[in-house]
N, C-alpha and C positions, 0 to 999 in steps of 0.2 A: 503494500501499499503504502503510496506517494503522500509523504508532506507535506501540507497544507499551509500556507504562508499567509499571514493577514497585516494588514493596513489598519494603519488609523483612519478611520472613516468608512471601513468596510462595513456593508451590512450583512447579516451570518445567520441562517436559521438554527436554532437551538430547540432538540426537542420537546425542553418543557418549557421554556420561557417564549417562547416563541421566535420575532424578526429581534434580532439585537442589532445594535451598532458597537463596533469597536471604538473603545475610548482609551485604551492604553494596554503599558506591558509595566508592572513595576513587578518589585519584591511585598509580599505579604507575610505576617507572621500568623502562623494560629498552633495554637497546643507547644506552642515555642521552640517550632520550626518556621524557619523561612525559607522562601522558595518562589522562584519565579510566576506570575500568573499573567493571565491574558485577561485585560476586566472588559466587559461587553454589558452596555445597557440597552434592557427588553424595552421596544416601541412603546407596548401597550400601558407600560409603568416606568413613569419618567424618572422617578427620583429612586427607584433600585440600579444597584450596580453589581452585577454578577461577576466572579472574578476565578478564573478554572485555571490550575496550575500547569505549566506549560508542557511537565512531563506527560500528562494526559490528555494533553489535547487531543490524540489520535484514537482512544473512546470517546472522547465526547460527542462526535457523530454532529460536529458544525459542519453547514455549509455554506459558501460565499452565495447569497444570491444579490439580485440586480436592488437598485433602492422604490423603484415601482413596485417588484414584488416583495419587499420589503413591507411596506405602506398597503399593502393589500393585505397583507397577514397582519399588519397589527389594528386594523378596521377591523377582520374580523374574528380577534382573539377574544375570548372571554375568561374570565376568569370561574373557577369552580364553583358550581352552584351548592349554597348554604343551603346548612336548615334552615324550617322558619325560625329556631331558638336561636340562632347565632349570636345575636344581637344582647341574648339575657345569657348573664355572668353564671359560669359553669357550675357555682355551688346554690344558685335559684333554681337551674335545671337538675342538678343530682336530687333539691329537695321536693321538689316536683315529682319526679320520679318515684323516693320513697313513701311520700303522700300516696299517690296511686297505687303501690304496690300493696301499702298497707290497708288500703280501701279494699282492694280487690281481696287481699287475705281476710279480711275480716269477713266479706260478704260470705265468703268460701266456708266458714265455720259455723 
């Protein structure tokens, strides 16, 4: 497999983040280790930056796309569906589930 090269401003398609723009290459420190990483910015989430280790780019399944294709992909990209309770804090959700379980158990006895 031929190694792909990326330049600043390239548009790439990432399997999990959709259309992205290459914004830089630099050193990243995570878990006490420093490594070179390619930074991409998903077009659908303009404030996000995703750093991919350069050593693992071959497995990242990135592919270069045109600017027009990237814009079309970003327009069609959507967030995963959220449950109807996504806006409610988890402790409230748990309390409601426990209350409904207790109610169903008391009805069966």
